[in-house]
N, C-alpha and C positions, 0 to 999 in steps of 0.2 A: 511305263517296268514289263516289266517280260512276262508272259501266260506260260507259255506249253513250254517244257523238254522236249527236242530231241536229241540223240546222238549222233556223230561220225561214221558212216558206216565202215569201211578201211583204211591202211593206209595205214601210214605211224602217226593217226592224231585218233584212231577207230575205237570205238567206244566210250570219247570223250561225251561228256553231254555238250549240247548246246542251248544257248538261252534260245524265245521265237518275242519278237516283241507284240503286244499285247494290239489285237485288232487284226497282226495278218493271218495270212493261209501260207503258214508253210506248207513248202514241199515234205513228202512225206517221205519215211526212208525208203518201203520199198519201191519207190519211184526215181528216187537217189540212187539207189541199186544199179537199175532195169537201167535209166538209162548209162551211169557208167559204164555198165555191161556193155551196149550197143557201141560208148564212146570212143571203147577200148581204152588203148596208151596214152598218156597226159603228160610223162615225165617229158619235163623242161616245154611245160609248154607257157605261155600269156594268157591267162583267163582274161576278158572282161566279164561281170555280175553286173547286169545293168537292172533295176526294180527289185536290188540285193534284199532285201528285207533282213532277218539276219543273217548274213552271209553265208547261210551251208552248204551253196551249190561251190560255193568260190572253194572253202575250207575246204569240203571231199576232194574238190582238183588237188587244192593242196597240198589235202594228208595223200593221194596217189601219186605226187610229185613232180607238177608243176611248177614252176619256178617262179611266176608271177603272179600278183590276182591287181587287178583294179576292182572295190566295190563301190556302185555306186546308185544312192535311193536319194529322191526328195524331202522323206519325211526324218527329223533330226532326231526323234526314240530307234527308231531299226539305225541307224548308220552308228550309233549311241553301243545300240545291243549288239552290230558286228561289229566293233570295234572292241567288246570284251571278249566277243566269240575267237576271235583271232589272239589276243592277251590267251584267252583260255588251250587254245590249242598249238599257245606256241610260234606262231601264223604272222606274228606282227611287222616282223623283221624283211619278213615275202608279199606284203602287200601294202596300198591306200585305201580310202575309203574318203569317199567325195560324196558332200550330202550336198545336189542339186538335182535341178529335174532331166532327166534320160535326154528328151530332145534336146534344153539347150548344150548340152556334152557333145552332145553328137554334130552339131555346127558349130563347132571351131573347130581348131589344129586337132587332130590327134595326138594324146600323151602321149606322155614319155615311156611308157607302156607297148606301147602300140608299138608292130600290127601284130594282133591279138590271132592265138590257133583256134583259140575254143571262144565263145559269147554264149552265157545262158544267162534268156530274156522272160525272167516271166510275173506280168506287167499282171495289174487287177486284171482281172477273167472278165471286168464289165468293161473292160480296151476297149471302143470300134477299132477293126480294124484297118480302117483309113489311119488310126493314129500307130499303128503297129506297123501299118505302108513306108511312116514317116520315119522312126528307126532303124528297121531296112534299108530306108536308100542314104540313109545316114551313117549307114557302117559298110555299104559298096565307095564307099567316097573312098579316094586313095589313101593310101598307107595310115587306114584303119585295121586289114584283115589281112596275113599268111593268104598264096593260094588257098592253100586247103584246107581252109579255116572252118568249123562246125560249128553251127547259131542254134542254139537250143532254147526251140519255144516251148515254153509252156500258156496251155490255154483252157480255158472253164470247154470239158466237151459237150456239154449243153445247147452254150454259144453258138461254137464253131457249128454244132449240128443246124441251128435253126440260122444259120446262114449260110446253108452250102457249103461244100468245100472250098478252103480261097484262095485267090488266085494271090498267088505269092508273089509276081511281078513279074518283071523282067529280072533276069539275072542272079536265078535261085532256082534250086532243084530239089527235092523234099528225098532226103538218102534212109529217110528210119522215122516210123512215124507208130505209136501208140498210145491205145485209149485205158488210162487204169484209172475206174472210177468215174470220178465226176474232171478228172487231167486229162488233156490230149496233150504231150507230146511230140514232136515233131522236130525232125534236125534236119537244118538246109545243109546245104554248100556252095559254094558260089561258082558263078558258073563262068568261065572262063572266059568271056567274050569280051574283056575290058579291058 
């Protein structure tokens, strides 16, 4: 069952309401607006939304001109809400929703929507950095990302501060990072050494 409502910020579906799954922490409108300002043009992009929840990040990208999106969440309630949100915004034809664990998806072959231009990764704030490293390593496997891909990672600002600056590991550079209340948003780019 959905709990809170939010809106698409801009683009073709701008102003339309989105449902949020109960028990989730949706990305606020303020953070989405800042994030997409930092990303710039997403027209024609293929988007991967990991830990998708309501699907708001993928839907925002589609509203701003992305071609296609794959939304992934392990929770059936969340993927049901994401599917309804895609129907509400008329993006069902441009997106696919998968109910599975993110690590399981990334352990397999890249899906038909790959390679991805933009990846949104909004895991639970309590996720350990070691688990996030596994996700990022999976994205570095051949076929998942275009060379100029941007990977957006949302984390709890307090938990990030408590463990110090993350070592994003080999293969990533920080392109942009901002804190919004208790949310830390980082845009990573893959290095070109592989």
